[in-house]
N, C-alpha and C positions, 0 to 999 in steps of 0.2 A: 476335365471339364474347363479348366482355365485355358483361354487361348493366349497366344503370344502377345497380344496387345493389351491384355489385362482388362478387357472391356467388361467382363462379368465380375470383376473385383469391386467390392463395395467398401468404401472407406469414407469416414467422416473426417474432414480436416481437423487437425489437432486443436486449433483455436475454437472451432465450432463445438467440438466435443467438450472442451473445458468449459465453455459458456453454458452448454446444455447441462453438464453435470452440476455446475454451480446453481443453475436454475432449479434442477430437480432437488438438490440439497435444500435450497430455500423453500421449495414447495413442501418438502417433508417436514421441515421445522415449523412452517406456518400451520400445517395440518395438525401436527402434534400439539402446538400451542392452542389451536382451536379446540381440539379434543379435551385438553386439560381444562380449558376455560369452561367448556360446556359441562364437563363433569362437576366442576366446582359450583357452577350455577345450579345444576340439578340438585346437588347436595344441599345447597343453601335454601332452595325452595322447600325441600323436604324438611329441613330443620325448622323452618318457619311454620310448620304445621299445615301446609297446603293439603287440602283434601283431594287426594288422587287415588282412585281405585287401584288396588294392587294389580289387577289384570292389565289395566291401561298402562301402568308404570312399567310392568314387565314387557309389554309389547313395545313401548317406546325405547326401553333399554336395549331390547333385542334388535330393533330397527337401527338404532344408532350403532350398535356393534357391527351389524352387517355393513352399514355405510362406511364405517371406519376400515373394516377388512377389505372392502371393495376398492376404496381409494388407495390403501397400501399396496394392494395387488397391482393396481394400475401404475403406481409409481415404480414398483419393482419391475414391471414390464417395460416401462419407458427406459429405466436404467439399463436393462438387459439389451435393449435395442441399440443403445450407444456403444455397446461392446461387440456388436455383431461384426463378423469378419467379412461376410459376403451376403449377397442377396438370398442365397439358399438358407442361410442361418436366420435372416430376417423373416423369411416365410415360415420356417419351422417355429421360431419363437411366437410369431403371430398365431399360427395354428394352435399351439399349445395354450396360449393365452385365451383365445376364443373358446376352445373346448373346456378349459378350466372354469372360465366365467359362466358358461352355460350350465355346467354341473353345479357350480356354487349357487347361481341364481335359482335353479330348480329346487335345490335343497332349502334355500332360504324361503322361497315362496311356500313350500310345503310346511316348513316349521311355523311360519307366520300364520298360515291358514289354521293350523292346529291350535296355536295360541289364541287366535281370535275366537275360534269356536269354543274353546274352554272358557275364555273370559265371558262370552255371551251366555253360556250355560250357567256359569257362576253368578252372573248378574241377575238372572231370572229365578234363581233358586230361592225358595222362601227362607227367611231367617228363622231359625228355631232357637 
């Protein structure tokens, strides 16, 4: 598949790769700090006795968990692209990423739909 001129060879210059890896590392750290801060804030609100329905809290927690997982998956994908050896590998990684995200988003939508339905049913149940 490789021709003698190396035209289908895919390489990211070393300096650009290093800069991209550093940027990804900073993005990961910033995201982890954001997640930690958001968790602390949520815990603080609950400790102050905020009246939040259990169903709504569960839905929010689950949505936040999905968002965290999706961002981590995207960061992992970007990291893997930096290590791709050729265009064929880039295309393979992209295909795997898109397929995985479609599966994940379908599962997440289904789970969220079930949680919202349960919360709505629980909200209209008479208190006994």
